C-alpha positions as CSV (number, residue, x, y, z in Angstrom):
1,X,0.1,-29.0,-8.6
2,X,-2.9,-27.0,-7.4
3,X,-4.5,-24.1,-9.1
4,X,-2.2,-21.1,-9.0
5,X,-4.3,-18.1,-7.5
6,X,-3.2,-14.9,-9.4
7,X,-2.9,-11.3,-7.9
8,X,-5.2,-9.1,-9.2
9,X,-3.9,-6.1,-11.7
10,X,-5.6,-3.2,-9.6
11,X,-3.4,-3.8,-6.4
12,X,-2.6,-0.4,-5.0
13,X,1.1,0.7,-5.4
14,X,1.6,0.9,-1.5
15,X,0.7,-2.9,-1.4
16,X,3.2,-3.4,-4.6
17,X,6.0,-1.6,-2.8
18,X,5.5,-3.5,0.5
19,X,5.4,-6.5,-1.4
20,X,8.8,-5.6,-3.2
21,X,10.4,-4.8,0.1
22,X,9.8,-8.2,1.4
23,X,10.9,-10.2,-1.6
24,X,14.1,-8.1,-1.3
25,X,14.8,-8.9,1.9
26,X,14.3,-12.6,1.4
27,X,16.5,-12.4,-1.7
28,X,19.3,-10.7,0.5
29,X,18.8,-13.2,3.3
30,X,18.7,-16.3,1.1
31,X,21.1,-15.5,-1.7
32,X,22.8,-12.3,-0.8
33,X,25.6,-13.8,1.3
34,X,26.6,-16.3,-1.2
35,X,26.5,-13.8,-4.1
36,X,28.8,-11.2,-2.0
37,X,31.1,-13.8,-1.2
38,X,31.4,-14.8,-4.7
39,X,31.6,-11.1,-6.0
40,X,34.5,-10.7,-3.6
41,X,36.6,-13.5,-4.9
42,X,35.9,-12.3,-8.6
43,X,37.0,-8.8,-7.7
44,X,40.1,-10.4,-5.7
45,X,41.1,-12.6,-8.7
46,X,40.0,-10.7,-11.8
47,X,40.2,-7.1,-10.8
48,X,42.6,-4.7,-11.7
49,X,45.6,-4.0,-9.4
50,X,43.7,-1.2,-7.7
51,X,40.7,-3.3,-7.1
52,X,42.9,-6.3,-6.0
53,X,45.0,-4.3,-3.3
54,X,41.7,-2.8,-1.9
55,X,40.3,-6.6,-1.5
56,X,43.4,-7.5,0.1
57,X,43.1,-4.6,2.6
58,X,39.4,-5.4,3.3
59,X,40.2,-9.1,3.7
60,X,43.1,-8.1,6.4
61,X,40.8,-5.6,7.8
62,X,38.0,-8.3,8.3
63,X,40.4,-10.7,10.0
64,X,41.8,-8.1,12.3
65,X,38.1,-6.6,13.2
66,X,37.1,-10.0,14.2
67,X,38.0,-9.5,17.8
68,X,35.4,-6.9,17.9
69,X,32.8,-8.5,16.3
70,X,33.2,-11.5,18.5
71,X,33.4,-9.3,21.6
72,X,30.0,-7.1,21.3
73,X,30.2,-5.8,17.9
74,X,30.1,-1.9,17.3
75,X,27.1,-0.6,19.1
76,X,23.5,-0.8,18.3
77,X,24.0,-0.2,14.3
78,X,23.7,2.5,12.0
79,X,20.7,4.5,12.9
80,X,19.5,5.8,9.2
81,X,19.9,2.3,8.4
82,X,17.5,1.2,10.9
83,X,15.3,3.8,10.3
84,X,15.1,3.5,6.6
85,X,11.4,3.8,5.1
86,X,12.0,0.3,3.4
87,X,11.8,-1.3,6.8
88,X,8.5,0.6,7.4
89,X,7.2,-0.8,4.1
90,X,8.5,-4.2,5.4
91,X,6.8,-3.8,8.6
92,X,3.6,-2.8,6.9
93,X,3.3,-5.7,4.5
94,X,2.3,-8.2,7.1
95,X,1.7,-6.1,9.5
96,X,3.9,-6.5,12.3
97,X,3.4,-5.2,15.7
98,X,5.2,-5.1,18.8
99,X,3.3,-5.2,22.2
100,X,5.0,-4.3,25.6
101,X,3.3,-6.2,28.9
102,X,5.6,-4.3,31.4
103,X,8.1,-1.3,31.5
104,X,11.9,-2.3,31.6
105,X,14.3,-0.6,33.7
106,X,16.9,0.9,31.5
107,X,19.3,0.8,34.3
108,X,19.7,-3.0,33.9
109,X,20.4,-5.6,30.6
110,X,18.5,-8.2,29.6
111,X,18.6,-11.4,27.6
112,X,15.6,-11.9,25.3
113,X,14.9,-15.3,24.5
114,X,12.8,-15.2,21.3
115,X,10.4,-17.9,19.9
116,X,9.3,-19.3,17.4
117,X,12.4,-19.1,15.1
118,X,9.8,-20.0,12.0
119,X,11.6,-20.2,8.7
120,X,14.0,-17.0,9.0
121,X,12.8,-15.4,12.3
122,X,11.2,-12.5,10.6
123,X,9.5,-11.4,13.5
124,X,13.0,-11.0,15.5
125,X,14.5,-9.4,12.6
126,X,11.9,-6.5,12.0
127,X,11.3,-5.7,15.7
128,X,15.0,-5.7,17.0
129,X,17.0,-5.2,14.0
130,X,15.0,-2.3,12.5
131,X,13.1,0.7,14.3
132,X,10.0,0.0,12.3
133,X,7.7,-1.2,14.9
134,X,9.0,1.3,17.6
135,X,11.3,-0.6,19.9
136,X,12.9,2.5,21.5
137,X,9.7,4.2,21.8
138,X,8.2,1.3,24.0
139,X,11.7,0.5,25.6
140,X,13.5,4.0,25.9
141,X,17.3,3.9,26.4
142,X,17.4,0.2,25.6
143,X,19.4,-1.1,22.7
144,X,18.2,-4.1,20.7
145,X,20.9,-6.5,20.0
146,X,20.1,-9.6,17.9
147,X,22.4,-12.8,17.8
148,X,23.5,-14.6,14.5
149,X,26.0,-17.2,14.0
150,X,29.8,-16.4,14.0
151,X,30.4,-16.9,10.5
152,X,28.3,-14.5,9.1
153,X,30.7,-12.1,10.2
154,X,33.6,-13.2,8.1
155,X,31.4,-12.9,4.8
156,X,32.8,-9.6,2.9
157,X,30.3,-6.9,2.4
158,X,27.4,-9.0,4.0
159,X,28.9,-8.4,7.4
160,X,28.5,-4.9,7.2
161,X,24.9,-5.1,6.4
162,X,24.7,-7.2,9.7
163,X,26.7,-4.7,11.7
164,X,24.4,-1.9,10.5
165,X,21.4,-3.6,11.8
166,X,23.3,-3.8,15.2
167,X,23.5,-7.6,15.1
168,X,26.0,-9.4,17.1
169,X,28.0,-12.7,17.1
170,X,26.6,-15.6,19.2
171,X,29.9,-16.5,20.8
172,X,29.4,-16.5,24.3
173,X,32.2,-14.0,25.3
174,X,30.3,-11.7,22.9
175,X,26.9,-12.1,24.7
176,X,28.2,-11.8,27.8
177,X,30.4,-8.7,27.2
178,X,26.9,-7.0,26.2
179,X,25.1,-8.5,29.2
180,X,27.8,-7.4,31.7
181,X,28.0,-3.9,30.1
182,X,28.1,-0.7,32.3
183,X,24.6,1.0,32.9
184,X,26.2,4.4,33.8
185,X,25.2,7.2,31.4
186,X,28.7,8.6,31.5
187,X,30.3,5.4,30.5
188,X,32.1,5.6,27.0
189,X,29.8,2.5,25.7
190,X,26.8,4.6,26.4
191,X,27.9,7.8,24.6
192,X,24.8,7.0,22.1
193,X,22.4,8.0,24.7
194,X,21.3,4.6,25.6
195,X,22.2,2.8,29.0
196,X,21.0,-1.0,28.6
197,X,21.4,-3.7,26.3
198,X,18.7,-6.2,25.2
199,X,20.2,-9.1,23.6
200,X,18.0,-11.0,21.5
201,X,18.6,-14.8,20.8
202,X,16.0,-16.8,18.7
203,X,17.1,-20.2,20.8
204,X,15.1,-22.7,18.5
205,X,17.6,-21.9,15.5
206,X,17.7,-23.9,12.5
207,X,16.2,-26.9,14.1
208,X,13.2,-25.3,15.0
209,X,12.6,-24.2,11.5
210,X,12.0,-27.9,10.4
211,X,8.6,-27.6,12.6
212,X,7.3,-24.5,10.8
213,X,3.6,-24.7,9.3
214,X,0.3,-22.9,10.2
215,X,-0.6,-23.1,13.8
216,X,2.3,-25.6,14.8
217,X,4.1,-23.9,17.7
218,X,6.5,-26.6,18.4
219,X,9.7,-25.1,20.1
220,X,13.1,-26.6,20.4
221,X,13.6,-25.8,23.8
222,X,13.7,-28.8,26.3
223,X,17.5,-29.6,25.9
224,X,18.6,-25.7,25.0
225,X,19.9,-24.3,28.3
226,X,22.9,-22.4,27.3
227,X,21.2,-19.0,27.2
228,X,20.1,-19.7,30.8
229,X,23.5,-20.4,31.8
230,X,24.4,-17.2,30.2
231,X,22.0,-15.1,31.9
232,X,22.9,-16.6,35.2
233,X,26.7,-15.9,34.6
234,X,26.0,-12.1,34.1
235,X,23.1,-11.9,36.6
236,X,20.8,-10.6,33.6
237,X,16.9,-11.1,33.6
238,X,15.9,-13.6,31.0
239,X,12.8,-11.9,28.9
240,X,10.4,-14.3,27.0
241,X,9.3,-13.1,23.7
242,X,6.6,-14.7,21.5
243,X,5.9,-14.0,18.0
244,X,2.4,-15.0,17.2
245,X,2.0,-15.7,13.3
246,X,5.6,-16.4,12.5
247,X,4.6,-20.0,11.8
248,X,1.8,-18.8,9.6
249,X,4.2,-17.2,7.1
250,X,5.2,-20.2,4.9
251,X,4.0,-24.0,4.9
252,X,6.1,-27.2,4.3
253,X,5.4,-30.8,3.1
254,X,4.8,-33.4,5.4
255,X,8.1,-34.1,7.3
256,X,7.3,-36.2,10.3
257,X,10.4,-37.7,12.3
258,X,11.7,-40.7,10.5
259,X,10.5,-39.7,7.0
260,X,12.9,-39.6,4.2
261,X,12.6,-35.7,3.7
262,X,13.1,-35.1,7.6
263,X,16.4,-37.8,7.5
264,X,17.6,-35.8,4.7
265,X,17.0,-32.3,6.3
266,X,18.6,-33.5,9.7
267,X,21.5,-34.9,7.9
268,X,22.2,-31.6,6.3
269,X,21.6,-29.6,9.4
270,X,24.1,-32.0,11.4
271,X,26.5,-31.6,8.6
272,X,26.6,-28.1,7.8
273,X,24.4,-26.3,10.6
274,X,22.0,-25.2,8.2
275,X,18.5,-26.7,8.1
276,X,17.1,-27.0,4.6
277,X,13.4,-26.0,5.5
278,X,11.4,-26.8,2.2
279,X,8.9,-24.0,2.6
280,X,6.5,-22.6,0.5
281,X,5.1,-19.4,0.4
282,X,4.0,-16.9,-2.4
283,X,5.3,-15.3,-5.4
284,X,5.4,-11.4,-6.5
285,X,2.4,-11.6,-9.1
286,X,0.5,-15.0,-7.5
287,X,-0.2,-16.0,-3.9
288,X,0.1,-19.9,-4.4
289,X,3.9,-20.9,-4.7
290,X,7.0,-18.7,-4.1
291,X,9.8,-17.6,-1.4
292,X,8.0,-14.6,-0.2
293,X,6.2,-15.1,3.0
294,X,2.5,-14.6,3.2
295,X,0.9,-11.7,4.2
296,X,-0.1,-12.5,7.7
297,X,-0.2,-10.6,10.9
298,X,3.2,-10.9,13.1
299,X,2.4,-9.7,16.8
300,X,5.4,-10.1,18.9
301,X,4.9,-9.9,22.7
302,X,7.6,-9.0,25.3
303,X,6.8,-10.6,28.7
304,X,7.9,-9.9,32.2
305,X,11.6,-10.6,33.0
306,X,12.5,-13.7,34.7
307,X,14.9,-12.7,37.7
308,X,18.1,-14.7,38.1
309,X,20.6,-14.7,40.7
310,X,24.5,-14.1,39.4
311,X,26.6,-17.1,39.8
312,X,30.0,-17.3,38.1
313,X,30.0,-20.8,37.7
314,X,26.4,-22.3,38.0
315,X,25.9,-26.1,38.6
316,X,23.5,-28.1,36.2
317,X,21.0,-28.2,39.1
318,X,21.0,-24.3,38.9
319,X,20.7,-23.9,35.3
320,X,17.9,-26.6,35.3
321,X,16.1,-24.6,37.9
322,X,16.1,-21.4,35.9
323,X,15.2,-23.2,32.8
324,X,12.1,-24.8,34.4
325,X,11.0,-21.3,35.5
326,X,11.4,-19.8,32.0
327,X,9.8,-22.4,30.3
328,X,6.5,-21.9,32.6
329,X,6.7,-18.2,31.9
330,X,6.8,-18.7,28.2
331,X,4.0,-21.2,28.4
332,X,2.1,-18.7,30.5
333,X,3.0,-15.9,28.1
334,X,1.5,-17.9,25.3
335,X,-1.8,-19.0,26.8
336,X,-2.4,-15.3,28.1
337,X,-2.1,-13.7,24.8
338,X,-3.1,-16.6,22.2
339,X,-6.8,-15.8,22.4
340,X,-5.9,-12.2,20.8
341,X,-3.9,-13.3,18.1
342,X,-4.8,-16.9,17.0
343,X,-8.0,-17.5,15.3
344,X,-8.4,-21.0,16.5
345,X,-6.8,-20.6,19.7
346,X,-8.7,-23.3,21.4
347,X,-6.8,-25.8,19.5
348,X,-3.5,-24.6,19.4
349,X,-1.0,-25.3,22.1
350,X,2.6,-24.8,23.0
351,X,4.6,-27.7,22.6
352,X,8.2,-27.8,23.8
353,X,10.7,-30.4,22.5
């Protein structure tokens, strides 16, 4: 074990609060879901009659509400929750910034394909699940709707947090309902003042987290074409999104393909759908070990839309053609902007697996 680098005692209060906000977010994402599920069953089993009755009613509500959460959710979330000053502290910890390359027409819907996933997709969260980096100022009248796995929306209490962030189920019908939604200002779905949906999918998912280490932009993309098929079915432009710095937030022990660690990680991922990345960050009072991401800049660049032709039932060849065009545009986006955000940019390449 290497020498521990301790944080100085005279750190400004603002920086302490930034670290605290980031640490609490990590706790919420890593342990909050299990904690809330256990709390629900404790209340259901050991609570008094009134508490048990509330738990049963809430459980029934979750069961019936699944039709809504699996078909586009409940709008872009709760504004005051997305606007919390707490998220601004979280954003300034790195700091995280959102960069626009072109204007997007608010009379169309979009499918944002975001990379890399990193360990937990922090860049996608801070830019598209909160208003801390000014998404709505840069892209007026467009809602950002990040996608996550279906099972999160059946976890008591935790699901309400996700819905307040505006997250939506990864169910294909849910995504298509948003991509095909009306852009007319007078449509009931647009009574919040917005006319467009930007559905945000972090395509690489759990598998990509196993590649996460500084300066390693290896993306799981070559065989992932479902997002292209959804875009074609809806006739929705694909927008490449690249977060520079996402892979620098944590390190991992060596886990090359075929190693014991990698075989174990692949086994767990294939069995549970969760990739157990052995990540190492920093602690609250020291910089050497822990679960808090390192204080590295996050720069998320939103590229130009890749146009697609609407086809109800696209062939494999049509999906492959769109996928190839998207890969070229993503690589071009990376090469165009890497010199701004990567110190050793000449030796860093985008690798698609």
